[in-house]
C-alpha positions in Angstrom: 200.2 110.0 130.4 203.5 111.1 128.5 202.1 109.7 125.2 199.0 111.6 125.8 200.7 114.9 126.7 203.0 114.5 123.6 199.9 113.9 121.3 198.2 117.1 122.7 201.3 119.1 122.1 201.7 117.8 118.8 198.1 118.9 117.8 198.7 122.3 119.4 201.9 122.6 117.3 200.3 121.8 114.3 197.4 124.1 114.8 199.9 127.1 115.3 202.3 126.3 112.5 200.0 124.9 109.7 196.8 126.7 110.5 197.7 130.1 111.9 196.0 129.7 115.4 197.4 132.0 117.9 199.7 130.1 120.3 198.4 132.2 123.1 194.9 130.6 122.7 196.1 127.1 123.0 197.0 125.0 126.1 198.0 121.4 125.3 197.0 118.9 128.2 196.9 115.2 128.1 194.3 113.3 129.9 195.8 109.8 129.4 193.8 106.8 130.9 191.8 109.2 133.1 189.5 110.1 130.3 188.9 106.8 128.3 186.2 106.8 125.7 186.2 103.1 125.1 187.9 100.0 126.7 191.4 99.4 125.5 191.0 95.6 124.8 190.4 95.9 121.2 192.1 97.7 118.4 188.7 99.6 117.8 188.6 100.7 121.3 192.3 101.9 121.5 191.6 103.8 118.3 188.7 105.6 119.7 190.9 106.6 122.8 193.6 108.2 120.5 191.7 111.5 120.2 192.2 115.3 120.9 189.3 117.5 122.0 189.4 121.1 121.8 188.0 123.0 124.8 187.3 126.9 124.4 189.2 129.1 127.0 
Protein backbone atom coordinates (compact mmCIF):
# COMPACT_ATOMS: atom_id res chain seq x y z
CA UNK A 1 0.00 0.00 0.00
CA UNK A 2 2.85 2.38 0.79
CA UNK A 3 4.40 1.99 -2.67
CA UNK A 4 1.03 2.49 -4.32
CA UNK A 5 0.37 5.65 -2.31
CA UNK A 6 3.81 7.05 -3.10
CA UNK A 7 3.35 6.32 -6.81
CA UNK A 8 -0.01 8.11 -6.84
CA UNK A 9 1.45 11.11 -4.99
CA UNK A 10 4.37 11.25 -7.42
CA UNK A 11 2.01 11.41 -10.39
CA UNK A 12 -0.11 14.11 -8.74
CA UNK A 13 3.03 16.14 -8.02
CA UNK A 14 4.22 15.82 -11.61
CA UNK A 15 0.83 16.90 -12.94
CA UNK A 16 0.82 20.03 -10.78
CA UNK A 17 4.48 20.98 -11.27
CA UNK A 18 5.14 19.95 -14.86
CA UNK A 19 1.72 20.23 -16.48
CA UNK A 20 0.06 23.10 -14.57
CA UNK A 21 -2.88 21.13 -13.18
CA UNK A 22 -4.51 22.88 -10.23
CA UNK A 23 -3.50 21.02 -7.07
CA UNK A 24 -7.02 21.42 -5.66
CA UNK A 25 -8.36 19.30 -8.50
CA UNK A 26 -6.24 16.27 -7.61
CA UNK A 27 -6.30 13.78 -4.77
CA UNK A 28 -3.68 11.05 -4.70
CA UNK A 29 -4.85 7.68 -3.45
CA UNK A 30 -3.09 4.32 -3.69
CA UNK A 31 -5.12 1.13 -4.08
CA UNK A 32 -2.26 -1.36 -3.80
CA UNK A 33 -3.16 -5.04 -4.03
CA UNK A 34 -6.90 -4.36 -3.74
CA UNK A 35 -7.20 -3.31 -7.40
CA UNK A 36 -4.91 -5.65 -9.33
CA UNK A 37 -5.34 -5.70 -13.08
CA UNK A 38 -3.26 -8.85 -13.61
CA UNK A 39 -1.60 -11.62 -11.56
CA UNK A 40 1.73 -10.67 -9.98
CA UNK A 41 3.47 -13.97 -10.78
CA UNK A 42 5.11 -12.70 -14.00
CA UNK A 43 7.00 -9.54 -14.88
CA UNK A 44 4.35 -8.70 -17.47
CA UNK A 45 1.61 -8.96 -14.83
CA UNK A 46 3.55 -6.82 -12.36
CA UNK A 47 4.11 -4.20 -15.09
CA UNK A 48 0.36 -4.08 -15.78
CA UNK A 49 -0.26 -3.50 -12.08
CA UNK A 50 2.07 -0.48 -11.98
CA UNK A 51 -0.49 1.95 -13.28
CA UNK A 52 -2.21 5.14 -12.28
CA UNK A 53 -5.82 5.86 -13.09
CA UNK A 54 -7.30 9.34 -13.16
CA UNK A 55 -10.84 9.68 -11.86
CA UNK A 56 -12.86 12.86 -12.32
CA UNK A 57 -14.02 14.50 -9.10
